[in-house]
C-alpha positions as CSV (number, residue, x, y, z in Angstrom):
1,M,-63.0,-53.4,36.2
2,L,-61.2,-51.5,38.9
3,S,-63.6,-52.3,41.6
4,R,-61.0,-53.3,44.2
5,F,-60.3,-49.7,45.5
6,V,-63.5,-48.0,44.7
7,N,-66.0,-49.1,47.3
8,L,-64.9,-46.7,50.1
9,S,-67.3,-43.9,50.7
10,Q,-66.3,-40.3,50.1
11,T,-66.7,-39.8,53.9
12,I,-64.1,-42.4,54.7
13,R,-61.7,-40.9,52.1
14,V,-62.0,-37.5,53.6
15,A,-61.7,-38.8,57.2
16,R,-58.5,-40.5,56.3
17,S,-57.0,-37.4,54.8
18,I,-57.3,-35.5,58.0
19,L,-55.9,-38.1,60.4
20,S,-53.1,-36.9,62.6
21,F,-49.9,-37.1,60.6
22,S,-47.8,-37.6,63.7
23,L,-49.8,-40.7,64.6
24,R,-49.5,-42.1,61.1
25,S,-45.7,-41.5,61.1
26,S,-45.3,-43.2,64.5
27,L,-47.3,-46.2,63.4
28,I,-45.5,-46.7,60.1
29,L,-42.1,-46.2,61.8
30,I,-42.9,-48.9,64.3
31,S,-44.2,-51.3,61.6
32,L,-41.2,-50.6,59.4
33,W,-38.8,-51.2,62.2
34,L,-40.4,-54.5,63.2
35,G,-40.4,-55.6,59.6
36,A,-36.7,-54.7,59.2
37,C,-35.8,-56.7,62.3
38,Q,-37.1,-59.9,60.6
39,K,-34.9,-59.4,57.5
40,S,-31.4,-60.6,56.8
41,S,-28.6,-58.0,57.0
42,D,-26.7,-59.9,54.3
43,R,-28.6,-58.0,51.6
44,A,-27.4,-54.6,52.8
45,T,-23.7,-55.7,52.3
46,N,-24.3,-57.2,48.9
47,E,-26.1,-54.4,47.0
48,G,-29.4,-56.2,47.6
49,I,-28.4,-59.4,45.9
50,T,-28.0,-62.8,47.6
51,R,-27.3,-66.2,46.1
52,R,-31.0,-66.8,45.5
53,A,-32.7,-63.4,45.1
54,I,-32.5,-59.8,43.8
55,Y,-34.3,-57.5,46.2
56,L,-36.0,-54.3,44.9
57,G,-37.7,-51.7,47.1
58,S,-40.7,-49.5,46.5
59,V,-42.1,-46.7,48.6
60,L,-45.6,-45.5,47.7
61,P,-49.0,-44.6,49.2
62,L,-50.8,-47.9,50.0
63,E,-53.1,-46.1,52.5
64,G,-54.5,-42.6,52.7
65,Q,-56.4,-40.2,50.5
66,E,-54.4,-41.1,47.3
67,E,-53.9,-44.8,48.1
68,A,-55.2,-46.0,44.7
69,L,-52.1,-44.5,43.0
70,G,-49.8,-46.7,45.1
71,N,-52.0,-49.8,45.0
72,Y,-52.3,-49.8,41.3
73,M,-48.6,-49.1,40.7
74,K,-47.9,-52.0,43.1
75,A,-50.3,-54.2,41.2
76,G,-48.6,-53.5,37.9
77,L,-45.1,-54.1,39.3
78,E,-46.2,-57.4,40.8
79,A,-47.9,-58.6,37.6
80,A,-44.7,-57.8,35.7
81,L,-42.2,-59.2,38.2
82,D,-43.8,-62.0,40.3
83,G,-42.1,-65.3,39.6
84,E,-39.4,-63.8,37.4
85,K,-35.8,-64.7,37.7
86,V,-32.6,-63.1,36.6
87,R,-29.6,-65.5,36.3
88,G,-31.3,-67.9,38.5
89,R,-32.1,-65.4,41.2
90,R,-35.8,-64.6,42.0
91,V,-36.8,-61.0,41.7
92,R,-38.4,-59.9,44.9
93,V,-40.0,-56.5,45.6
94,S,-40.7,-55.1,49.1
95,F,-43.4,-52.5,49.2
96,Q,-43.6,-49.8,52.0
97,N,-46.4,-47.4,52.6
98,D,-45.6,-43.7,52.9
99,F,-49.1,-42.2,52.8
100,Y,-47.8,-39.8,50.1
101,E,-46.1,-37.8,52.9
102,P,-42.4,-36.8,52.6
103,P,-41.4,-37.5,56.3
104,T,-42.9,-40.9,56.2
105,A,-41.3,-41.6,52.8
106,Q,-37.9,-40.8,54.3
107,L,-38.5,-43.3,57.1
108,A,-39.7,-46.0,54.7
109,M,-36.8,-45.4,52.4
110,Q,-34.3,-45.6,55.2
111,M,-35.7,-48.9,56.3
112,A,-35.5,-50.3,52.8
113,L,-31.9,-49.2,52.4
114,E,-31.0,-50.8,55.7
115,E,-32.7,-54.1,54.6
116,G,-30.7,-54.0,51.4
117,I,-32.1,-53.3,48.0
118,F,-30.5,-53.4,44.5
119,I,-32.6,-50.6,43.2
120,T,-35.8,-48.8,44.2
121,I,-38.6,-49.0,41.7
122,G,-42.0,-47.4,41.0
123,N,-42.0,-44.9,43.9
124,V,-45.0,-42.6,43.6
125,G,-44.9,-38.8,43.8
126,T,-42.7,-35.7,43.4
127,P,-42.6,-34.4,47.0
128,T,-41.7,-37.8,48.3
129,A,-39.0,-38.2,45.6
130,K,-37.6,-34.9,46.5
131,V,-36.7,-36.0,50.0
132,T,-35.7,-39.6,49.2
133,L,-33.4,-39.0,46.2
134,P,-30.6,-37.5,48.3
135,R,-30.5,-40.6,50.5
136,L,-30.5,-42.9,47.5
137,A,-27.6,-40.9,46.0
138,E,-25.6,-41.3,49.2
139,K,-26.0,-45.1,48.9
140,G,-25.6,-45.2,45.1
141,V,-29.0,-46.9,44.7
142,P,-30.6,-46.3,41.3
143,A,-34.1,-44.8,41.3
144,V,-36.1,-46.6,38.5
145,G,-39.4,-45.9,37.0
146,F,-40.8,-43.5,39.5
147,F,-44.4,-42.4,39.0
148,T,-43.7,-38.7,38.5
149,G,-42.9,-36.5,35.6
150,A,-41.1,-33.8,37.6
151,G,-37.9,-32.2,36.3
152,L,-36.0,-33.1,39.4
153,L,-35.8,-36.7,38.2
154,R,-34.5,-35.6,34.8
155,E,-32.3,-32.5,35.5
156,N,-30.5,-34.0,38.5
157,A,-29.6,-37.4,37.1
158,S,-25.9,-38.1,37.2
159,P,-23.4,-40.9,38.0
160,A,-23.7,-39.7,41.6
161,Q,-27.5,-39.7,41.4
162,P,-28.5,-42.7,39.2
163,I,-32.1,-42.2,37.9
164,V,-33.9,-44.1,35.2
165,N,-37.3,-42.8,34.0
166,Y,-39.9,-44.6,31.9
167,R,-42.4,-41.8,31.5
168,A,-42.6,-38.5,29.7
169,S,-42.2,-35.4,31.8
170,Y,-44.9,-33.1,33.1
171,A,-43.5,-30.4,30.8
172,Q,-44.1,-32.6,27.8
173,E,-47.6,-33.4,28.9
174,I,-48.4,-29.8,29.5
175,E,-46.8,-28.7,26.2
176,A,-48.9,-31.2,24.3
177,T,-52.1,-30.0,25.9
178,V,-51.4,-26.3,25.6
179,R,-50.4,-26.6,21.9
180,L,-53.6,-28.4,21.2
181,A,-55.6,-25.8,23.1
182,L,-54.0,-23.0,21.1
183,E,-54.6,-24.9,17.9
184,A,-58.3,-25.0,18.9
185,G,-58.3,-21.2,19.1
186,L,-57.4,-20.4,22.7
187,T,-54.8,-17.7,23.8
188,P,-52.3,-17.8,26.7
189,D,-54.6,-15.5,28.6
190,D,-57.4,-18.0,28.4
191,I,-55.4,-20.6,30.4
192,C,-55.5,-20.9,34.2
193,A,-54.2,-23.5,36.6
194,Y,-55.2,-25.3,39.8
195,V,-52.4,-27.3,41.3
196,Q,-51.1,-29.0,44.4
197,N,-49.2,-26.6,46.7
198,D,-45.8,-28.4,46.6
199,S,-43.0,-29.5,44.4
200,Y,-45.4,-31.5,42.2
201,G,-47.7,-28.6,41.6
202,M,-44.8,-26.2,41.0
203,A,-43.3,-28.6,38.5
204,G,-46.6,-28.4,36.6
205,L,-46.6,-24.6,36.8
206,A,-43.0,-24.5,35.6
207,G,-43.9,-26.6,32.6
208,L,-46.9,-24.3,31.9
209,K,-44.8,-21.2,32.1
210,T,-42.2,-22.7,29.7
211,I,-44.7,-23.4,27.0
212,L,-46.5,-20.1,27.4
213,E,-43.2,-18.3,27.0
214,Q,-42.5,-20.3,23.8
215,V,-45.9,-19.3,22.3
216,G,-45.5,-15.6,23.1
217,A,-47.3,-15.0,26.4
218,S,-46.9,-11.5,27.8
219,P,-44.0,-10.7,30.1
220,E,-46.5,-9.7,32.8
221,L,-48.1,-13.1,32.7
222,L,-44.8,-14.9,32.8
223,D,-43.6,-12.8,35.7
224,T,-46.8,-13.7,37.6
225,Y,-46.0,-17.4,37.2
226,D,-42.5,-16.8,38.4
227,R,-43.7,-15.0,41.5
228,I,-46.2,-17.8,42.3
229,I,-43.6,-20.6,41.7
230,N,-41.0,-18.9,43.8
231,T,-43.2,-17.9,46.8
232,A,-41.8,-19.4,50.0
233,G,-43.4,-20.4,53.3
234,N,-44.7,-23.4,55.1
235,P,-47.1,-23.7,53.4
236,P,-46.4,-21.0,50.7
237,Q,-49.3,-18.6,50.3
238,R,-49.7,-19.0,46.6
239,N,-53.4,-18.3,46.2
240,N,-54.7,-14.9,45.0
241,L,-51.5,-14.0,43.1
242,G,-52.6,-14.7,39.6
243,P,-54.5,-17.1,37.3
244,V,-53.6,-20.0,39.6
245,G,-55.3,-21.7,42.5
246,V,-53.6,-24.2,44.9
247,Y,-54.6,-26.8,47.4
248,Q,-52.7,-28.6,50.2
249,R,-51.6,-32.1,49.5
250,N,-53.6,-35.0,51.0
251,T,-56.6,-32.7,51.8
252,P,-60.0,-32.5,50.2
253,D,-60.1,-28.7,50.5
254,F,-60.5,-27.1,47.0
255,Q,-62.3,-23.9,48.1
256,P,-59.3,-21.6,48.5
257,G,-57.9,-22.6,45.1
258,Y,-61.3,-22.2,43.4
259,D,-61.7,-18.8,45.1
260,S,-58.3,-17.7,43.9
261,L,-59.3,-18.3,40.3
262,K,-62.6,-16.4,40.7
263,A,-60.7,-13.5,42.3
264,W,-58.3,-13.4,39.3
265,E,-61.3,-13.4,36.9
266,K,-62.9,-10.6,38.8
267,S,-59.8,-8.4,39.2
268,T,-58.7,-8.7,35.6
269,R,-62.1,-9.0,33.9
270,K,-60.7,-12.0,32.1
271,R,-62.2,-15.5,32.1
272,C,-60.6,-18.9,32.5
273,K,-61.6,-21.0,29.6
274,F,-59.1,-23.8,30.1
275,V,-57.9,-24.8,33.5
276,M,-54.9,-27.1,33.7
277,T,-54.8,-29.1,36.9
278,G,-51.8,-30.8,38.6
279,G,-53.0,-32.8,41.5
280,A,-54.3,-36.2,42.5
281,Y,-57.7,-37.7,41.7
282,S,-59.6,-37.1,44.9
283,N,-59.1,-33.4,45.2
284,I,-59.2,-32.7,41.5
285,A,-62.5,-34.5,41.1
286,R,-64.0,-32.5,44.0
287,F,-62.7,-29.3,42.4
288,V,-64.3,-30.3,39.1
289,Q,-67.6,-31.1,40.7
290,H,-67.7,-27.8,42.6
291,A,-66.9,-25.8,39.4
292,R,-69.7,-27.5,37.6
293,N,-72.1,-26.9,40.4
294,E,-71.2,-23.2,40.4
295,G,-72.0,-23.1,36.7
296,E,-68.4,-22.7,35.5
297,T,-67.9,-23.5,31.8
298,W,-64.2,-24.1,32.2
299,L,-62.7,-27.0,30.3
300,I,-60.5,-28.7,32.8
301,S,-57.5,-30.9,32.0
302,A,-55.5,-33.2,34.2
303,L,-52.0,-34.6,34.2
304,S,-51.3,-38.4,34.1
305,F,-50.3,-38.5,37.8
306,T,-53.9,-37.6,38.7
307,G,-54.7,-41.3,38.2
308,A,-57.1,-41.7,35.3
309,D,-59.0,-44.7,36.6
310,E,-59.9,-43.5,40.1
311,Y,-60.4,-39.9,38.7
312,R,-63.0,-41.2,36.3
313,L,-64.8,-43.2,39.0
314,N,-64.8,-40.2,41.3
315,L,-66.2,-37.9,38.5
316,E,-68.9,-40.4,37.7
317,E,-69.8,-40.5,41.4
318,Y,-70.3,-36.7,41.2
319,G,-72.3,-36.9,38.0
320,V,-69.5,-35.5,35.7
321,T,-69.1,-37.6,32.6
322,D,-68.0,-35.2,29.8
323,R,-65.7,-32.2,29.0
324,I,-62.8,-33.7,30.8
325,V,-59.3,-33.6,29.2
326,M,-56.4,-35.7,30.5
327,T,-52.9,-36.6,29.3
328,Q,-51.7,-40.2,29.4
329,V,-48.1,-41.4,29.3
330,V,-49.0,-45.0,28.5
331,P,-51.1,-46.2,25.5
332,L,-54.8,-45.9,25.8
333,L,-56.4,-49.0,27.3
334,N,-58.2,-49.9,24.0
335,S,-54.8,-50.0,22.2
336,D,-53.9,-53.2,20.3
337,L,-50.2,-52.9,21.3
338,P,-48.9,-56.3,22.6
339,I,-47.7,-54.7,25.9
340,V,-51.2,-53.4,26.6
341,R,-52.9,-56.7,25.9
342,E,-50.3,-58.6,27.8
343,A,-50.8,-56.3,30.8
344,E,-54.6,-56.7,30.6
345,E,-54.3,-60.5,30.8
346,A,-51.8,-60.3,33.6
347,L,-53.7,-57.7,35.7
348,G,-57.3,-58.8,35.2
349,E,-59.7,-56.6,37.1
350,E,-56.8,-54.3,38.2
351,F,-56.0,-53.4,34.6
352,G,-56.0,-49.6,34.2
353,Y,-53.7,-46.7,33.4
354,V,-51.6,-46.6,36.6
355,A,-51.3,-50.4,36.8
356,L,-50.3,-50.4,33.1
357,E,-47.5,-48.0,33.9
358,G,-46.4,-50.1,36.8
359,Y,-46.4,-53.1,34.4
360,I,-44.4,-51.3,31.8
361,V,-41.8,-50.2,34.4
362,G,-41.5,-53.7,35.7
363,R,-41.0,-55.3,32.2
364,M,-38.6,-52.5,31.2
365,T,-36.5,-53.1,34.3
366,L,-36.6,-56.9,33.9
367,K,-35.3,-56.5,30.3
368,I,-32.4,-54.3,31.4
369,L,-31.5,-56.6,34.3
370,N,-31.3,-59.6,31.9
371,D,-29.2,-57.7,29.5
372,V,-26.5,-56.6,32.0
373,P,-23.2,-58.1,30.9
374,G,-20.7,-59.5,33.4
375,E,-21.3,-59.3,37.1
376,L,-24.7,-57.9,38.2
377,T,-23.8,-54.7,40.0
378,R,-25.4,-51.3,40.3
379,E,-22.6,-49.8,38.2
380,N,-23.0,-52.4,35.4
381,F,-26.8,-52.0,35.6
382,M,-26.5,-48.2,34.9
383,K,-24.0,-48.9,32.1
384,Q,-26.5,-51.2,30.5
385,V,-29.2,-48.5,31.0
386,A,-27.1,-46.0,29.0
387,T,-27.0,-48.4,26.0
388,S,-30.6,-49.6,26.2
389,R,-32.8,-49.1,23.2
390,F,-35.5,-51.7,22.5
391,D,-39.1,-52.3,21.6
392,L,-41.3,-53.2,24.6
393,G,-44.4,-54.7,23.1
394,G,-44.9,-51.8,20.8
395,I,-43.5,-49.0,23.0
396,E,-40.1,-47.7,22.1
397,I,-37.7,-47.5,25.0
398,N,-34.7,-45.4,24.3
399,L,-32.3,-44.5,27.1
400,T,-29.3,-43.8,24.9
401,D,-29.8,-40.0,24.7
402,D,-31.0,-39.3,28.3
403,N,-32.4,-41.0,31.3
404,Q,-36.0,-41.1,30.1
405,G,-37.1,-44.1,28.2
406,S,-40.3,-42.9,26.6
407,D,-41.6,-39.6,25.2
408,L,-45.1,-40.9,24.7
409,V,-47.9,-38.4,25.5
410,V,-51.5,-39.0,24.5
411,V,-53.9,-36.1,25.0
412,S,-57.3,-37.8,25.7
413,Y,-60.8,-36.8,26.7
414,L,-63.5,-38.6,28.7
415,T,-66.2,-40.5,26.8
416,P,-68.8,-43.0,27.9
417,E,-66.4,-45.7,26.7
418,G,-63.4,-44.3,28.6
419,F,-60.6,-42.0,27.6
420,R,-60.1,-41.6,23.9
421,E,-57.5,-39.6,21.9
422,L,-58.3,-35.9,21.5
423,N,-57.6,-33.7,18.4
424,A,-58.0,-30.0,17.9
425,E,-61.3,-30.3,16.0
426,T,-62.9,-32.3,18.8
427,L,-61.4,-29.9,21.4
428,K,-63.2,-27.0,19.7
429,T,-66.5,-28.7,20.5
430,L,-65.6,-29.0,24.2
431,L,-64.7,-25.3,24.7
432,P,-67.1,-22.8,26.2
């Protein structure tokens, strides 16, 4: 299982991550422009709908250091939507690569909008969403099922910025993990963080700060988190300010972030016992490997965006097979829920956590499209979203209260059989 994207060597992955971004941007701009020239302009004037098809667009990393996230999301969407029709119109999804880089995502999204799309679906990442959402708002194009739990896709949703989320938020993931850690005997001072130095990582820190405030963390600790989150710059210099280490997106360099955590331990004479990470699989796995090699006893957790399947494979490559905690926003792969078994059959070897999320997003979207009364327009689609509450193969989807369909969070830990649900008693056995 999951062999399709795993055979690249670590050397190739690192080399890709340091390719000249200007060259990558130029290449993708040219390819996108050439592709757009071959498409009919009729779609752009009809909200992405023609007599025969409904066109959806997706902008995600199909190449680069975090390419598995985009490729698995794409696989899930394709498995859910290929061959499907709504009112006799075939559902077609065009996928554009953005390398998980905001400038390239802007270019790719602009091209998709010019081609004509009804909605954009399954885009991957917070920093890329941050720069594409304003353009989608200008055009009134709904953003559906993005692979991110950031607050900006929840707090900023409005009639002028139509957003439909499937997944639970990062704040919910972090709250579930922290509450379990506290139940197992940890204190707020035992918790540290290692995150991506951008809007994704800061969304994670904001969620961590919120739950720490709720459980009575000291004002000094909360002020430290505020200072780190609000640090400006290009890039912001957020290391060596507190119990937090950061790394630059799309790079393999974990050392400055690791050193930041060690500096905090030394200066405060405190010890990280639980390190919450908010990043993507390649860097986080390297960070874990280095910490283990240095003899750290930290228990390290990861958010769902990390990409459970590729993360596990990278860890195994580094010889790390235990004491790994991770939140999931889809059911565990060994679940008997009909949607999980349906996705496994449809996806075959590509079945995994990210692909399962893509599949769920695709089936959720298809259900809403089919339920739209009257003319199929973006306005009517969003009206249907606001009244949508249904069972999706065992997962409750409820969009009647807010723009987030599911609150499912499963705190899991790595076992030889894969990720399994974690409780406080088991967590105690994993702590240093």
